[in-house]
C-alpha positions as CSV (number, residue, x, y, z in Angstrom):
1,X,22.1,-10.5,-14.0
2,X,20.0,-9.6,-17.0
3,X,19.5,-6.2,-18.6
4,X,15.6,-7.1,-19.3
5,X,12.9,-8.2,-16.7
6,X,11.2,-11.2,-16.8
7,X,7.6,-11.7,-17.3
8,X,6.3,-13.5,-14.4
9,X,3.1,-15.2,-15.0
10,X,0.7,-15.5,-12.7
11,X,-2.0,-17.7,-11.8
12,X,-5.3,-17.5,-13.8
13,X,-7.1,-16.1,-10.4
14,X,-7.2,-12.6,-9.8
15,X,-4.6,-11.9,-6.7
16,X,-3.7,-11.1,-4.3
17,X,-0.6,-13.1,-4.6
18,X,1.7,-13.0,-2.0
19,X,5.8,-12.4,-2.5
20,X,8.7,-12.4,-0.3
21,X,8.7,-9.3,2.2
22,X,9.4,-5.8,1.0
23,X,12.6,-4.1,2.2
24,X,12.9,-1.2,-0.7
25,X,10.7,0.7,-2.9
26,X,11.3,2.9,-5.9
27,X,9.3,4.7,-8.7
28,X,10.6,5.0,-11.9
29,X,8.7,7.8,-13.8
30,X,8.8,7.3,-18.0
31,X,6.6,10.0,-18.9
32,X,3.6,11.6,-17.5
33,X,1.4,8.3,-18.6
34,X,3.4,5.4,-17.2
35,X,5.4,4.7,-14.3
36,X,7.5,1.6,-12.7
37,X,7.0,0.4,-9.3
38,X,10.3,-1.5,-8.4
39,X,10.2,-3.4,-5.3
40,X,12.9,-5.1,-4.1
41,X,12.4,-8.4,-1.5
42,X,14.4,-9.5,1.6
43,X,15.3,-12.7,-0.7
44,X,16.9,-10.4,-3.1
45,X,14.4,-10.6,-6.1
46,X,13.1,-7.7,-7.4
47,X,9.8,-6.9,-9.0
48,X,8.9,-4.6,-11.7
49,X,5.0,-3.3,-11.8
50,X,4.0,-1.3,-15.0
51,X,1.8,1.5,-13.7
52,X,-0.5,3.5,-16.1
53,X,-1.7,7.4,-15.5
54,X,-4.7,5.7,-13.8
55,X,-2.7,3.5,-11.3
56,X,0.3,6.6,-10.8
57,X,-2.4,9.0,-9.6
58,X,-4.1,6.3,-7.2
59,X,-0.5,6.0,-5.8
60,X,-0.3,9.2,-5.2
61,X,-3.4,9.8,-3.5
62,X,-2.5,6.6,-1.1
63,X,0.5,8.3,-0.4
64,X,-0.4,11.5,0.4
65,X,-3.3,10.0,2.5
66,X,-0.6,7.7,4.3
67,X,1.5,11.2,5.2
68,X,-1.8,13.0,6.7
69,X,-1.7,10.2,9.2
70,X,1.7,10.2,9.4
71,X,2.2,11.7,13.5
72,X,4.6,15.3,13.1
73,X,3.5,16.1,9.6
């Protein structure tokens, strides 16, 4: 196990990029302008995606829309 993430260099073309199935998601808030989205995959990989304040706001909006569309909420 490593203490620091390894930077993953993706193709030069814009995504989307397909990864293995995600089985859990966590959000680590570093400060009001930065956060990390942590994705654990079925194959045992952990993907760390750094988010800036705009991405954090967009993610919050998506979660709010998803919850509004969930029955019983």
